[in-house]
N, C-alpha and C positions, 0 to 999 in steps of 0.2 A: 813940461812939468813932470817930476818924478812921482810915481804912484806909491801907495803903501803896500803893494804886493810884496810877498816874500822875495821874489826874484829881483826886485828893484831896491831892496833895503838890506842893511847889515843888521846884525843882532842888536847892536847899540842903538841904531835908528829905530828899530821896532820897540825896544824898551822905552825910548823917548816918546814914540807915538802913543803907546799905551799910557804912559805917565801923563802926557798932555791931555789925552782924551778922558782920563779919569779925574782930572782936576776940576772939581765943581766949584772951587773957591771956598769950600768950607774948612780948609786947613788940613786936608788929608783924609785918608780912608777911615781913620778912627772916628770921624764924625759922620760917617755914612751909615744908613740903616739897611743897606742891601744885604750885608752878611747875616745879620740876625733875623732878617725876614726870609731867609732861605736862599738868597741869591748866591751865596758863596763868596769866597775871596776873589776879588776882581783880578788879582795877580795870578791866582791859581787858574781861573777861568781862561785867561789869555796867555798862559805859559807856553802852550803849543805854538802860538803865533810867534812869540818872542824867540822860541827855539827853532823856528822855521819849519814846523811840521804841518800846520794847518793855517789857512787864511782866516782873517777876521770874520769874513762873511760866513764861512763854514762853522766857526765857533758860535757866532750869533744865532745862526739857524738852529743848530743843535740845542743850544741853551734855551731858546724860545720853545722848542718842541718839548723839552723836559720840564721846564719851569711852568709853562702854561697848562700842560696836561689837559688839553681840550677845554680849558676855561676861556670864556670870552673876556679877555682883558683888552681894554681900549686904550 
């Protein structure tokens, strides 16, 4: 099975991975509350992954550090 790691994917595949993972079934990002709650644009957040600069796990870890800011979010 192929992984989602940058070394195992093309840019087009990474774009599709992000598109598929962000599809909550609500009809697109315009129906999502993440942006206006301070989460930021999901496309902006994962652009480094799409561009092959940072893995998803690195982006998620950094995002959680910045977003949580030592709050206990369960």
